[in-house]
N, C-alpha and C positions, 0 to 999 in steps of 0.2 A: 505493499504501497504506498502513495505519498500522500504525503499535508502537502499541503503548501499554506502558505501565511498571506497575506491580503496586499497584495499594497503599499496599503493605509497603515492599516499594522507592523509589516517591515518596516518603513521609512521609521513609525515612529522609535524600533528598535532602532533602525542607526543615528537616529538624530541622540539617541541615550546615549551608546556606544560610542559616541563621535562627535556631538558637539556636548554632552554633557546636559538632551533636557529631556526634560520627569516625562515620563507617561500619562496621561493619562488616567482619572482613577474608576475602570474598571463601572460598566452602567452595569442596575439588578437585573437587569432580563436581557440575554437575548437570543434574536430573532433565528431559527433553524430553517434550511428551507433547500428547495433538490434540485436536481439536474439530472438531463436524459444525455446520452450518449452523444450528442452531437453538442456538450455548452449551454443548453436551454436551460434556462430556470423556470417549472414548474407550476410558481403556486398561483397561477393562471388554470389548473389542470384540474387541480387538489380544490375540495369544499373549502381549509383554512389555510388556505395560504402558506405562507408562514406562517409558523409556530414557536412561540413564546413561549422561554427557558429560564426559572428563577436562574440565580450562580447556584443555587444550592439542585441543582438536576442534571448537574454534573459530578463525575467523582473523580477522585486522581486513584488513579491506575499504579503509578509509580510515580515517582520528580520526575518525565519528560513528556506522555499521555496520561488524558483524562475521556472518559466516556459517562451516554443519558445518564442518566442511574434508576429512570423510569421513561416507561415509554411514553413515544412522539409521538402524537397521534397527528396523522392531514388528511384525517376523513375522507372520503369517497376519491373515486377514479371524477370530474366533472368533464374532462372530454369527448368525445365521443367515440376515439376512437384509442385506441391503448396506447397509453406511454410506458415509453422503456426510463426510467430510471438505475443513474453512473455514481450518483455524487449528488454528497448532503454538505453545506456552508451553514458557516453561524456569521449571523452578521447584525448590526451596530439597530434595524432599525428593522420594524416591519411593513407589511405589502403599501406602505403611503407615502413613507417616506424617497425620493428619486433621487438623493444622495444616499442612499447605505450605502454604504459601507461591507464588505467582502474580508471576515478575519482570518476566520480557516478556512479553510475548502479541502476535500479527500474522497475516494475514490471509498461506494462504500461494497461491503466482506457479502462473497458472492455477487460483483452488478457484473453484466446486470441484468434488475432483472424488473421483468415487464407484467403490470398490471393495468385489468379488463373498467374499464366505464361500471362509471360504480361498482365498482371492487372499491374497499377502506384499508388505503395505507399505512401502516403500521411499524412504526420500530418495539420490540421493546425493546427493557434496563441494557445496558451492555453488546450489543449492535450496531451505533454510534461512538466509532472513535478512531483516537488523535495517538498518534504516536508522533509529538515534535521533532523528538531525530531523525527523521523516515522521512 
């Protein structure tokens, strides 16, 4: 699995290390979204769009990795045809914020996964994991 920092978070880390600029405080809530195999965000094809997950909704696995602590439910597929899910991302804002930033983007284990219309898309606790060093 390859996990990547988003451009904005990577820039904040670079500024911290090179310029000594403080990293902004963490938000209380982040938003999880899904991407298909072409890199297109799927929030418009899912009943719940981007899903809010509080900081407590993540748990550390070890010093450099974490995973979802609870089920993340995207609701049913609202598209009229199958969707393919390849990656997930953690963003700093919901669907209504056009300026939301990708903080982390990662492949989903066992991807690609295909979901038919009206199928509930969810990931059980521990299914979405990020390893900062891989």
